[in-house]
C-alpha positions in Angstrom: -0.1 -0.1 0.1 1.4 3.5 -1.0 2.0 6.0 1.7 -0.7 8.8 1.8 0.4 12.1 0.0 0.4 15.1 1.8 -1.7 17.8 0.7 0.2 20.9 0.2 -2.9 23.3 0.6 -2.7 22.4 4.3 0.3 24.3 4.9 1.1 28.0 5.9 4.4 29.2 4.2 6.5 28.7 7.4 5.0 25.2 7.7 5.8 24.5 4.0 9.4 25.7 4.6 9.7 23.4 7.4 8.0 20.5 5.0 10.6 21.3 2.2 13.4 21.5 4.7 12.9 18.0 5.7 13.4 17.0 2.1 16.8 19.0 2.2 15.4 22.1 0.2 16.3 25.6 1.3 13.6 28.1 2.2 13.7 30.0 -1.0 12.7 26.6 -2.8 9.7 26.4 -0.5 8.6 29.8 -1.3 8.9 29.3 -5.0 6.7 26.4 -4.5 4.2 28.3 -2.5 4.1 30.7 -5.6 3.2 28.4 -7.9 0.6 26.7 -5.7 -1.2 29.8 -4.5 -0.6 32.4 -7.1 -0.4 30.4 -10.2 -2.8 27.9 -9.2 -0.8 24.9 -10.3 -1.5 21.5 -9.1 1.1 19.7 -11.5 4.6 19.6 -9.9 6.2 18.9 -13.3 5.2 22.2 -14.8 6.9 24.0 -12.0 9.8 24.7 -14.3 12.0 26.8 -12.0 12.2 23.9 -9.5 14.9 21.2 -9.8 13.8 18.0 -11.5 15.0 16.0 -8.5 13.0 18.5 -6.2 9.7 17.8 -8.4 10.3 14.2 -8.4 10.3 14.3 -4.6 7.2 16.3 -4.8 5.4 13.9 -6.9 6.4 11.0 -4.8 5.3 12.5 -1.3 2.7 15.5 -2.1 -0.3 16.5 -3.8 -2.2 19.8 -4.3 -6.0 18.6 -4.3 -9.3 20.5 -3.8 -12.6 18.9 -3.1 -14.6 17.8 -5.9 -17.1 20.2 -7.2 -20.7 18.9 -7.1 -22.4 22.1 -8.6 -21.2 25.4 -10.2 -23.9 27.9 -10.7 -23.7 31.6 -12.2 -26.4 33.9 -11.7 -27.3 36.9 -13.9 -25.4 39.4 -12.1 -22.4 37.3 -12.2 -22.5 35.9 -8.6 -21.1 32.3 -8.7 -21.9 29.5 -6.2 -19.9 26.3 -5.9 -20.9 23.3 -3.8 -17.7 21.3 -3.0 -18.0 17.5 -1.8 -15.8 17.1 1.4 -16.7 13.5 1.7 -18.8 11.0 3.7 -21.9 12.9 2.5 -21.0 16.3 3.5 -21.0 19.4 1.2 -20.1 23.0 1.6 -20.7 26.1 -0.2 -18.6 28.7 -1.4 -19.8 31.8 -3.3 -18.0 34.6 -5.4 -19.7 38.1 -5.4 -18.3 40.4 -8.2 -18.5 44.2 -7.9 -17.0 46.9 -9.9 -14.1 47.4 -8.0 -13.7 44.2 -5.9 -14.4 40.6 -6.0 -15.5 39.0 -2.6 -15.3 35.2 -1.8 -17.7 33.8 0.9 -15.7 30.7 2.5 -17.0 28.0 4.6 -15.2 26.8 7.6 -17.3 23.8 9.0 -19.5 21.0 7.4 -22.7 22.0 9.3 -22.7 24.2 12.4 -23.2 23.4 16.2 -24.4 27.1 17.1 -27.8 26.4 16.0 -28.9 30.1 15.3 -32.6 29.8 15.0 -33.1 31.5 11.7 -30.1 29.9 9.9 -30.8 26.8 7.5 -27.0 25.5 8.2 -27.8 25.4 11.9 -30.9 23.0 11.2 -28.4 20.7 9.3 -26.6 20.0 12.5 -22.8 19.5 12.8 -20.8 17.3 11.0 -17.3 18.1 11.3 -14.6 20.9 11.0 -12.8 21.4 7.7 -9.4 21.1 7.5 -6.8 24.0 6.5 -6.6 22.5 2.9 -10.3 22.3 2.7 -10.7 25.8 3.6 -7.9 27.2 1.5 -8.8 24.9 -1.3 -11.9 27.2 -1.9 -10.1 30.2 -2.4 -7.6 28.3 -4.6 -10.0 26.7 -6.8 -12.1 29.9 -7.0 -9.1 31.8 -8.5 -8.4 29.1 -10.9 -11.9 28.9 -12.2 -12.2 32.7 -12.1 -9.1 33.2 -14.2 -10.4 30.6 -16.6 -13.7 32.3 -17.2 -12.2 35.6 -17.6 -15.4 37.8 -17.3 -17.1 39.7 -14.6 -14.0 39.8 -12.4 -12.1 43.0 -11.4 -8.6 41.6 -12.1 -7.6 38.8 -14.2 -4.8 37.8 -12.2 -6.2 38.3 -8.8 -10.1 38.0 -9.3 -10.6 37.4 -5.5 -9.6 40.6 -3.7 -11.4 40.0 -0.5 -12.3 37.0 1.6 -15.1 36.7 4.0 -15.4 33.7 6.5 -19.2 34.0 6.5 -20.1 30.6 4.7 -21.1 27.4 6.5 -19.9 27.0 10.0 -18.5 29.1 13.0 -14.8 29.9 12.0 -13.9 30.3 15.5 -14.9 26.9 16.7 -12.4 25.7 13.9 -9.6 27.7 15.2 -6.6 25.4 14.7 -7.4 25.0 11.0 -8.9 28.7 10.5 -5.6 30.6 11.4 -3.1 28.5 9.2 -5.7 29.5 6.2 -5.9 33.0 7.3 -2.0 33.2 7.4 -1.9 32.0 3.8 -4.3 34.5 2.6 -2.5 37.3 4.2 1.3 35.9 3.1 2.8 37.7 0.2 4.1 34.6 -1.1 0.6 33.1 -1.2 -2.5 35.1 -1.9 -1.1 38.6 -0.5 -4.6 39.9 0.9 -4.3 42.9 3.3 -5.8 42.2 6.9 -8.4 44.9 5.9 -9.6 42.6 3.0 -9.8 39.4 5.1 -12.9 39.2 7.4 -13.8 36.6 10.0 -17.5 36.5 11.0 -18.3 35.3 14.7 -21.6 34.5 16.5 -19.5 35.7 19.4 -17.0 32.9 20.7 -15.6 35.3 23.1 -12.2 33.4 24.1 -11.1 32.7 20.5 -12.0 36.5 19.6 -9.3 37.3 22.1 -6.9 34.7 20.6 -7.4 35.7 17.3 -6.7 39.4 18.2 -3.3 38.2 19.0 -2.6 35.5 16.4 -3.9 36.9 13.4 -6.0 40.2 13.7 -8.0 40.4 10.5 -11.3 42.3 10.2 -14.0 41.1 12.3 -17.8 41.0 11.9 -20.2 39.8 14.7 -23.4 38.2 14.0 -25.5 40.2 16.6 -29.1 39.8 15.3 -30.5 40.9 18.8 -29.9 44.0 20.7 -30.8 42.4 24.1 -29.7 39.5 26.0 -33.4 37.9 26.4 -34.0 38.1 22.5 -30.5 37.0 21.7 -30.3 33.9 24.0 -33.5 32.6 21.8 -32.0 33.6 18.5 -28.2 33.0 19.0 -28.1 30.1 21.7 -24.4 30.8 22.2 -25.5 34.1 23.9 -26.4 32.1 27.0 -22.5 31.3 27.7 -21.3 34.7 26.2 -23.9 37.1 27.0 -23.8 40.7 25.2 -21.8 42.4 27.8 -19.1 39.9 27.4 -19.3 40.0 23.6 -19.1 43.8 23.5 -16.1 44.1 26.0 -14.3 41.5 23.6 -15.2 43.7 20.6 -13.4 46.7 22.3 -10.5 44.5 23.3 -10.4 43.3 19.5 -10.4 46.8 18.1 -7.2 47.7 19.6 -5.4 45.2 17.3 -7.8 45.2 14.4 -7.1 46.5 10.8 -10.1 48.6 10.8 -11.4 51.0 13.5 -14.9 49.4 13.7 -16.5 46.1 14.2 -19.2 45.0 11.5 -22.5 44.1 13.2 -24.6 41.6 11.2 -28.3 41.8 11.9 -30.8 39.8 10.0 -34.5 41.5 10.3 -37.0 39.1 11.2 -40.4 40.4 10.9 -42.1 41.1 14.2 -39.1 39.7 16.1 -36.1 42.0 16.2 -37.4 44.8 14.1 -39.4 46.7 16.5 -38.6 50.5 17.5 -37.5 49.4 20.9 -35.0 47.2 19.0 -33.7 50.1 17.0 -32.9 52.2 20.2 -31.3 49.4 21.8 -29.0 49.0 18.7 -28.3 52.6 19.0 -27.1 52.2 22.6 -24.8 49.3 21.5 -23.3 51.7 18.8 -22.6 54.1 21.4 -20.4 51.3 23.1 -18.8 49.8 20.0 -17.7 51.4 17.0 -19.5 49.7 14.3 -21.2 49.4 11.0 
């Protein structure tokens, strides 16, 4: 039985340098490899022509560059494109590209299903299956760039069709922290995707301890799924609020802002008719906005 190949989409650039070092290769070779993978979208080692033949052979014997298979690929009239990726064992995750005049935003999933179970969210109703690996998170960006370059239309920049990434797909990103952070680091690394911290956003339902950790490990832009302006209503709509109530969440937002690339937090708020859209809710939201600089 042949040994399992290492999927190089699973490695941040420092990790790839270490992996290549174990093969006797110098750091600059690992960076060349990273550029082929993440900037050129290459999955064939033999085509990486500036790498030594012996290195390419070693790579072919030990590694692969593999994204999950695509179940469906749909494009709407406005150019929005949605992929459904097969991540095995009957699980699938969605990735969505949203083209605009001056940018292209990719909405990326972090889990198959979700355990947070927000009352209005269809993903939560599916239940939680598993965390995605770093490779499965990064593969959504890697594959989107490849396919969008091939399409060539309705994208802002042919060489870099995805200019912004939002971790707002299926799952709670901060509950998959160990896979999330290396993926974010790849998105930011100039040897890989080279996105600025302002152009990468993590959306959370309010996992306070991991908000604090993210502010130290990889402080990208932050969005918080608020959806209710008081604890009683948020306890019902976002059950995680029972563990991390609003006051704790808002304090965590203020702590995060000390390290964030933007001077505000994005609050997400789904308007539910007759539930969270009353005048008193608007007034309570105004009070929250006085505490935390937000949009």
